[in-house]
A tleap script that builds the chain and sets N, CA, C and O, in Angstrom:
source leaprc.protein.ff14SB
mol = sequence {
  NMET LYS HIE ILE ILE LYS ASN PHE ASP THR
  ILE SER LEU GLU LYS MET ASP LYS VAL ARG
  LEU MET ASP ARG ILE ASP THR LYS PHE ILE
  PHE SER SER GLU LEU LEU PRO GLY ILE LEU
  GLU LYS ALA SER ALA ASN TYR LYS ILE LEU
  LYS GLU LYS THR GLY SER VAL PHE THR TYR
  SER ASN LEU TYR PHE ASP THR PRO GLU PHE
  ASP MET TYR THR VAL HIE HIE ASN ARG HIE
  LEU ASN ARG TYR LYS VAL ARG CPHE
}
set mol.1.N position { 0.826 -1.186 0.000 }
set mol.1.CA position { 0.000 0.000 0.000 }
set mol.1.C position { 0.878 1.260 0.000 }
set mol.1.O position { 0.548 2.245 -0.661 }
set mol.2.N position { 1.982 1.230 0.731 }
set mol.2.CA position { 2.824 2.421 0.818 }
set mol.2.C position { 3.400 2.812 -0.544 }
set mol.2.O position { 3.614 3.996 -0.807 }
set mol.3.N position { 3.650 1.835 -1.403 }
set mol.3.CA position { 4.184 2.179 -2.728 }
set mol.3.C position { 3.140 2.907 -3.575 }
set mol.3.O position { 3.501 3.701 -4.443 }
set mol.4.N position { 1.877 2.654 -3.341 }
set mol.4.CA position { 0.810 3.359 -4.064 }
set mol.4.C position { 0.665 4.772 -3.506 }
set mol.4.O position { 0.484 5.724 -4.265 }
set mol.5.N position { 0.744 4.910 -2.194 }
set mol.5.CA position { 0.602 6.218 -1.559 }
set mol.5.C position { 1.714 7.165 -2.004 }
set mol.5.O position { 1.502 8.376 -2.074 }
set mol.6.N position { 2.883 6.632 -2.301 }
set mol.6.CA position { 3.994 7.472 -2.757 }
set mol.6.C position { 3.689 8.155 -4.089 }
set mol.6.O position { 4.353 9.131 -4.438 }
set mol.7.N position { 2.698 7.666 -4.841 }
set mol.7.CA position { 2.333 8.271 -6.125 }
set mol.7.C position { 1.492 9.539 -5.963 }
set mol.7.O position { 1.326 10.295 -6.920 }
set mol.8.N position { 0.964 9.776 -4.771 }
set mol.8.CA position { 0.139 10.958 -4.527 }
set mol.8.C position { 1.015 12.188 -4.323 }
set mol.8.O position { 2.088 12.096 -3.726 }
set mol.9.N position { 0.561 13.339 -4.817 }
set mol.9.CA position { 1.151 14.604 -4.407 }
set mol.9.C position { 0.784 14.788 -2.938 }
set mol.9.O position { -0.249 14.294 -2.488 }
set mol.10.N position { 1.633 15.500 -2.189 }
set mol.10.CA position { 1.372 15.692 -0.764 }
set mol.10.C position { 0.964 17.125 -0.481 }
set mol.10.O position { 1.196 18.029 -1.284 }
set mol.11.N position { 0.348 17.311 0.685 }
set mol.11.CA position { -0.023 18.632 1.177 }
set mol.11.C position { 0.254 18.655 2.671 }
set mol.11.O position { 0.031 17.662 3.363 }
set mol.12.N position { 0.738 19.779 3.166 }
set mol.12.CA position { 1.048 19.911 4.596 }
set mol.12.C position { -0.171 20.444 5.348 }
set mol.12.O position { -1.114 20.952 4.741 }
set mol.13.N position { -0.138 20.321 6.674 }
set mol.13.CA position { -1.212 20.886 7.496 }
set mol.13.C position { -1.287 22.398 7.323 }
set mol.13.O position { -2.375 22.973 7.320 }
set mol.14.N position { -0.142 23.032 7.181 }
set mol.14.CA position { -0.097 24.485 6.988 }
set mol.14.C position { -0.864 24.883 5.730 }
set mol.14.O position { -1.641 25.838 5.753 }
set mol.15.N position { -0.652 24.160 4.639 }
set mol.15.CA position { -1.368 24.466 3.395 }
set mol.15.C position { -2.833 24.061 3.494 }
set mol.15.O position { -3.693 24.693 2.881 }
set mol.16.N position { -3.120 23.029 4.249 }
set mol.16.CA position { -4.515 22.606 4.424 }
set mol.16.C position { -5.332 23.677 5.117 }
set mol.16.O position { -6.523 23.819 4.841 }
set mol.17.N position { -4.705 24.444 6.026 }
set mol.17.CA position { -5.404 25.522 6.716 }
set mol.17.C position { -5.901 26.581 5.744 }
set mol.17.O position { -6.879 27.274 6.025 }
set mol.18.N position { -5.234 26.709 4.603 }
set mol.18.CA position { -5.604 27.715 3.614 }
set mol.18.C position { -6.674 27.219 2.646 }
set mol.18.O position { -7.220 28.007 1.874 }
set mol.19.N position { -6.978 25.936 2.679 }
set mol.19.CA position { -7.975 25.353 1.784 }
set mol.19.C position { -9.348 25.486 2.437 }
set mol.19.O position { -9.526 25.145 3.607 }
set mol.20.N position { -10.291 25.972 1.689 }
set mol.20.CA position { -11.652 26.088 2.226 }
set mol.20.C position { -12.312 24.718 2.250 }
set mol.20.O position { -12.505 24.090 1.210 }
set mol.21.N position { -12.653 24.267 3.440 }
set mol.21.CA position { -13.314 22.966 3.583 }
set mol.21.C position { -14.775 23.131 4.002 }
set mol.21.O position { -15.411 22.169 4.433 }
set mol.22.N position { -15.296 24.322 3.880 }
set mol.22.CA position { -16.667 24.561 4.319 }
set mol.22.C position { -17.681 23.802 3.477 }
set mol.22.O position { -18.771 23.493 3.957 }
set mol.23.N position { -17.347 23.502 2.248 }
set mol.23.CA position { -18.267 22.779 1.374 }
set mol.23.C position { -17.887 21.314 1.270 }
set mol.23.O position { -18.207 20.658 0.278 }
set mol.24.N position { -17.214 20.797 2.275 }
set mol.24.CA position { -16.746 19.416 2.262 }
set mol.24.C position { -17.924 18.457 2.266 }
set mol.24.O position { -18.923 18.682 2.949 }
set mol.25.N position { -17.798 17.411 1.512 }
set mol.25.CA position { -18.814 16.358 1.467 }
set mol.25.C position { -18.121 15.041 1.771 }
set mol.25.O position { -17.146 14.681 1.111 }
set mol.26.N position { -18.617 14.329 2.756 }
set mol.26.CA position { -18.096 13.001 3.072 }
set mol.26.C position { -19.021 11.968 2.466 }
set mol.26.O position { -20.221 11.955 2.739 }
set mol.27.N position { -18.467 11.117 1.656 }
set mol.27.CA position { -19.220 10.009 1.092 }
set mol.27.C position { -18.477 8.736 1.447 }
set mol.27.O position { -17.275 8.622 1.212 }
set mol.28.N position { -19.185 7.796 2.006 }
set mol.28.CA position { -18.540 6.566 2.451 }
set mol.28.C position { -19.045 5.395 1.618 }
set mol.28.O position { -20.213 5.330 1.234 }
set mol.29.N position { -18.128 4.475 1.354 }
set mol.29.CA position { -18.452 3.304 0.557 }
set mol.29.C position { -17.947 2.060 1.273 }
set mol.29.O position { -16.937 2.099 1.976 }
set mol.30.N position { -18.640 0.993 1.091 }
set mol.30.CA position { -18.201 -0.302 1.605 }
set mol.30.C position { -17.762 -1.133 0.417 }
set mol.30.O position { -18.513 -1.303 -0.544 }
set mol.31.N position { -16.537 -1.653 0.483 }
set mol.31.CA position { -16.028 -2.488 -0.596 }
set mol.31.C position { -14.978 -3.423 -0.026 }
set mol.31.O position { -14.494 -3.230 1.089 }
set mol.32.N position { -14.638 -4.422 -0.793 }
set mol.32.CA position { -13.624 -5.393 -0.390 }
set mol.32.C position { -12.262 -4.704 -0.327 }
set mol.32.O position { -11.943 -3.885 -1.189 }
set mol.33.N position { -11.465 -5.027 0.678 }
set mol.33.CA position { -10.129 -4.428 0.815 }
set mol.33.C position { -9.241 -4.777 -0.381 }
set mol.33.O position { -8.252 -4.087 -0.633 }
set mol.34.N position { -9.572 -5.816 -1.106 }
set mol.34.CA position { -8.799 -6.185 -2.296 }
set mol.34.C position { -8.905 -5.130 -3.395 }
set mol.34.O position { -8.027 -5.041 -4.253 }
set mol.35.N position { -9.972 -4.331 -3.376 }
set mol.35.CA position { -10.171 -3.289 -4.385 }
set mol.35.C position { -9.423 -1.998 -4.058 }
set mol.35.O position { -9.244 -1.154 -4.936 }
set mol.36.N position { -8.985 -1.832 -2.812 }
set mol.36.CA position { -8.375 -0.577 -2.392 }
set mol.36.C position { -7.158 -0.164 -3.214 }
set mol.36.O position { -7.081 1.006 -3.590 }
set mol.37.N position { -6.206 -1.039 -3.519 }
set mol.37.CA position { -5.058 -0.590 -4.317 }
set mol.37.C position { -5.455 0.034 -5.654 }
set mol.37.O position { -4.899 1.064 -6.032 }
set mol.38.N position { -6.384 -0.551 -6.362 }
set mol.38.CA position { -6.830 -0.011 -7.641 }
set mol.38.C position { -7.539 1.321 -7.485 }
set mol.38.O position { -7.356 2.223 -8.302 }
set mol.39.N position { -8.344 1.452 -6.445 }
set mol.39.CA position { -9.046 2.717 -6.184 }
set mol.39.C position { -8.039 3.820 -5.884 }
set mol.39.O position { -8.156 4.931 -6.401 }
set mol.40.N position { -7.047 3.511 -5.048 }
set mol.40.CA position { -6.033 4.517 -4.710 }
set mol.40.C position { -5.216 4.918 -5.926 }
set mol.40.O position { -4.898 6.095 -6.097 }
set mol.41.N position { -4.875 3.966 -6.764 }
set mol.41.CA position { -4.105 4.291 -7.976 }
set mol.41.C position { -4.868 5.272 -8.856 }
set mol.41.O position { -4.282 6.214 -9.390 }
set mol.42.N position { -6.162 5.058 -9.009 }
set mol.42.CA position { -6.966 5.965 -9.835 }
set mol.42.C position { -7.152 7.322 -9.161 }
set mol.42.O position { -7.212 8.345 -9.845 }
set mol.43.N position { -7.242 7.346 -7.851 }
set mol.43.CA position { -7.458 8.599 -7.116 }
set mol.43.C position { -6.210 9.465 -7.077 }
set mol.43.O position { -6.310 10.681 -6.912 }
set mol.44.N position { -5.047 8.870 -7.225 }
set mol.44.CA position { -3.793 9.620 -7.063 }
set mol.44.C position { -3.639 10.764 -8.060 }
set mol.44.O position { -2.900 11.712 -7.795 }
set mol.45.N position { -4.313 10.695 -9.185 }
set mol.45.CA position { -4.217 11.769 -10.179 }
set mol.45.C position { -5.018 13.009 -9.789 }
set mol.45.O position { -4.753 14.101 -10.293 }
set mol.46.N position { -5.999 12.848 -8.892 }
set mol.46.CA position { -6.906 13.949 -8.567 }
set mol.46.C position { -6.908 14.377 -7.106 }
set mol.46.O position { -7.556 15.363 -6.757 }
set mol.47.N position { -6.199 13.660 -6.249 }
set mol.47.CA position { -6.227 13.949 -4.820 }
set mol.47.C position { -4.814 14.073 -4.275 }
set mol.47.O position { -3.865 13.523 -4.832 }
set mol.48.N position { -4.694 14.811 -3.168 }
set mol.48.CA position { -3.432 14.929 -2.450 }
set mol.48.C position { -3.559 14.178 -1.135 }
set mol.48.O position { -4.660 13.938 -0.640 }
set mol.49.N position { -2.419 13.814 -0.584 }
set mol.49.CA position { -2.412 13.098 0.677 }
set mol.49.C position { -1.685 13.948 1.717 }
set mol.49.O position { -0.649 14.544 1.424 }
set mol.50.N position { -2.227 14.001 2.920 }
set mol.50.CA position { -1.636 14.780 3.997 }
set mol.50.C position { -0.310 14.155 4.410 }
set mol.50.O position { -0.214 12.948 4.631 }
set mol.51.N position { 0.696 14.994 4.508 }
set mol.51.CA position { 1.995 14.506 4.948 }
set mol.51.C position { 2.454 15.335 6.136 }
set mol.51.O position { 2.572 16.557 6.051 }
set mol.52.N position { 2.710 14.657 7.238 }
set mol.52.CA position { 3.238 15.292 8.436 }
set mol.52.C position { 4.663 14.814 8.652 }
set mol.52.O position { 5.175 13.995 7.890 }
set mol.53.N position { 5.290 15.323 9.680 }
set mol.53.CA position { 6.673 14.941 9.977 }
set mol.53.C position { 6.810 13.439 10.207 }
set mol.53.O position { 7.850 12.850 9.909 }
set mol.54.N position { 5.751 12.821 10.741 }
set mol.54.CA position { 5.808 11.387 11.040 }
set mol.54.C position { 5.450 10.514 9.851 }
set mol.54.O position { 5.596 9.293 9.919 }
set mol.55.N position { 4.983 11.116 8.760 }
set mol.55.CA position { 4.651 10.321 7.577 }
set mol.55.C position { 3.281 10.646 7.023 }
set mol.55.O position { 2.708 11.698 7.304 }
set mol.56.N position { 2.762 9.709 6.219 }
set mol.56.CA position { 1.473 9.909 5.553 }
set mol.56.C position { 0.451 8.830 5.887 }
set mol.56.O position { -0.678 8.886 5.401 }
set mol.57.N position { 0.814 7.870 6.689 }
set mol.57.CA position { -0.105 6.796 7.058 }
set mol.57.C position { -0.360 6.910 8.555 }
set mol.57.O position { 0.575 6.870 9.356 }
set mol.58.N position { -1.635 7.054 8.932 }
set mol.58.CA position { -1.994 7.291 10.318 }
set mol.58.C position { -3.041 6.278 10.775 }
set mol.58.O position { -3.804 5.740 9.973 }
set mol.59.N position { -3.055 6.038 12.057 }
set mol.59.CA position { -4.078 5.174 12.646 }
set mol.59.C position { -5.319 6.011 12.920 }
set mol.59.O position { -5.224 7.134 13.415 }
set mol.60.N position { -6.449 5.474 12.604 }
set mol.60.CA position { -7.722 6.167 12.781 }
set mol.60.C position { -8.699 5.160 13.345 }
set mol.60.O position { -8.801 4.041 12.842 }
set mol.61.N position { -9.416 5.545 14.382 }
set mol.61.CA position { -10.392 4.616 14.938 }
set mol.61.C position { -11.681 5.363 15.252 }
set mol.61.O position { -11.668 6.561 15.539 }
set mol.62.N position { -12.772 4.651 15.195 }
set mol.62.CA position { -14.093 5.188 15.494 }
set mol.62.C position { -14.734 4.353 16.581 }
set mol.62.O position { -14.545 3.138 16.649 }
set mol.63.N position { -15.478 5.007 17.412 }
set mol.63.CA position { -16.290 4.317 18.402 }
set mol.63.C position { -17.679 4.921 18.316 }
set mol.63.O position { -17.864 6.104 18.601 }
set mol.64.N position { -18.643 4.123 17.929 }
set mol.64.CA position { -19.996 4.602 17.745 }
set mol.64.C position { -20.849 4.212 18.933 }
set mol.64.O position { -20.792 3.081 19.415 }
set mol.65.N position { -21.639 5.163 19.398 }
set mol.65.CA position { -22.571 4.912 20.481 }
set mol.65.C position { -23.974 4.925 19.912 }
set mol.65.O position { -24.300 5.752 19.060 }
set mol.66.N position { -24.791 4.024 20.374 }
set mol.66.CA position { -26.161 3.949 19.901 }
set mol.66.C position { -27.013 3.337 21.003 }
set mol.66.O position { -26.499 2.874 22.021 }
set mol.67.N position { -28.300 3.344 20.785 }
set mol.67.CA position { -29.204 2.693 21.727 }
set mol.67.C position { -29.191 1.188 21.460 }
set mol.67.O position { -28.727 0.759 20.404 }
set mol.68.N position { -29.688 0.383 22.390 }
set mol.68.CA position { -29.751 -1.070 22.140 }
set mol.68.C position { -30.555 -1.429 20.893 }
set mol.68.O position { -30.335 -2.476 20.284 }
set mol.69.N position { -31.493 -0.546 20.514 }
set mol.69.CA position { -32.321 -0.798 19.325 }
set mol.69.C position { -31.719 -0.161 18.064 }
set mol.69.O position { -32.351 -0.198 17.009 }
set mol.70.N position { -30.521 0.417 18.145 }
set mol.70.CA position { -29.843 1.066 17.016 }
set mol.70.C position { -30.645 2.230 16.436 }
set mol.70.O position { -30.740 2.384 15.218 }
set mol.71.N position { -31.217 3.043 17.319 }
set mol.71.CA position { -32.007 4.197 16.875 }
set mol.71.C position { -31.188 5.178 16.032 }
set mol.71.O position { -31.675 5.677 15.017 }
set mol.72.N position { -29.960 5.455 16.442 }
set mol.72.CA position { -29.129 6.420 15.697 }
set mol.72.C position { -28.805 5.904 14.295 }
set mol.72.O position { -28.835 6.659 13.324 }
set mol.73.N position { -28.501 4.625 14.203 }
set mol.73.CA position { -28.232 4.043 12.885 }
set mol.73.C position { -29.488 4.106 12.016 }
set mol.73.O position { -29.406 4.409 10.826 }
set mol.74.N position { -30.626 3.826 12.598 }
set mol.74.CA position { -31.881 3.808 11.839 }
set mol.74.C position { -32.200 5.179 11.262 }
set mol.74.O position { -32.577 5.274 10.094 }
set mol.75.N position { -32.058 6.262 12.061 }
set mol.75.CA position { -32.366 7.587 11.520 }
set mol.75.C position { -31.351 7.973 10.443 }
set mol.75.O position { -31.698 8.647 9.473 }
set mol.76.N position { -30.107 7.549 10.614 }
set mol.76.CA position { -29.108 7.800 9.571 }
set mol.76.C position { -29.466 7.048 8.286 }
set mol.76.O position { -29.463 7.622 7.197 }
set mol.77.N position { -29.768 5.780 8.426 }
set mol.77.CA position { -30.107 4.944 7.273 }
set mol.77.C position { -31.333 5.468 6.540 }
set mol.77.O position { -31.407 5.393 5.313 }
set mol.78.N position { -32.294 5.997 7.289 }
set mol.78.CA position { -33.527 6.518 6.692 }
set mol.78.C position { -33.378 7.975 6.245 }
set mol.78.O position { -34.365 8.627 5.905 }
set mol.79.N position { -32.146 8.481 6.247 }
set mol.79.CA position { -31.814 9.820 5.761 }
set mol.79.C position { -32.547 10.937 6.504 }
set mol.79.O position { -32.936 11.939 5.902 }
set mol.80.N position { -32.730 10.764 7.789 }
set mol.80.CA position { -33.323 11.813 8.615 }
set mol.80.C position { -32.315 12.951 8.717 }
set mol.80.O position { -31.189 12.732 9.163 }
set mol.81.N position { -32.693 14.153 8.316 }
set mol.81.CA position { -31.741 15.248 8.195 }
set mol.81.C position { -31.443 15.971 9.509 }
set mol.81.O position { -30.337 16.487 9.671 }
set mol.82.N position { -32.359 16.028 10.425 }
set mol.82.CA position { -32.148 16.750 11.678 }
set mol.82.C position { -31.577 15.814 12.739 }
set mol.82.O position { -32.284 15.343 13.630 }
set mol.83.N position { -30.280 15.561 12.613 }
set mol.83.CA position { -29.598 14.699 13.568 }
set mol.83.C position { -28.237 15.280 13.865 }
set mol.83.O position { -27.815 16.234 13.212 }
set mol.84.N position { -27.544 14.724 14.839 }
set mol.84.CA position { -26.276 15.284 15.288 }
set mol.84.C position { -25.182 14.236 15.293 }
set mol.84.O position { -25.431 13.043 15.464 }
set mol.85.N position { -23.961 14.718 15.100 }
set mol.85.CA position { -22.780 13.872 15.206 }
set mol.85.C position { -21.818 14.595 16.135 }
set mol.85.O position { -21.567 15.788 15.970 }
set mol.86.N position { -21.289 13.883 17.100 }
set mol.86.CA position { -20.340 14.463 18.043 }
set mol.86.C position { -18.999 13.788 17.834 }
set mol.86.O position { -18.906 12.561 17.854 }
set mol.87.N position { -17.960 14.588 17.633 }
set mol.87.CA position { -16.601 14.059 17.476 }
set mol.87.C position { -15.744 14.624 18.591 }
set mol.87.O position { -15.827 15.804 18.932 }
set mol.88.N position { -14.919 13.752 19.150 }
set mol.88.CA position { -13.975 14.237 20.168 }
set mol.88.C position { -12.683 13.498 20.056 }
set mol.88.O position { -11.755 13.756 20.823 }
savepdb mol mol.pdb
quit
């Protein structure tokens, strides 16, 4: 994977601060991890990768909280627009 990431142009945090992200759109997809190398190769022509002093590959983890009946997931799945996301 690292050899594919090396094909991306890089951007620093300093330059990222100057980029307007107010119109950012997050779209998530589920796919087999076997497809990731091909997707990254195609994306490298149009996207930059964040590079910090420690490198360009970072650990990222999510912890989702929901009710026992998965109410939060259900409103998300049903595209309910008046909902909240808390990140910390």
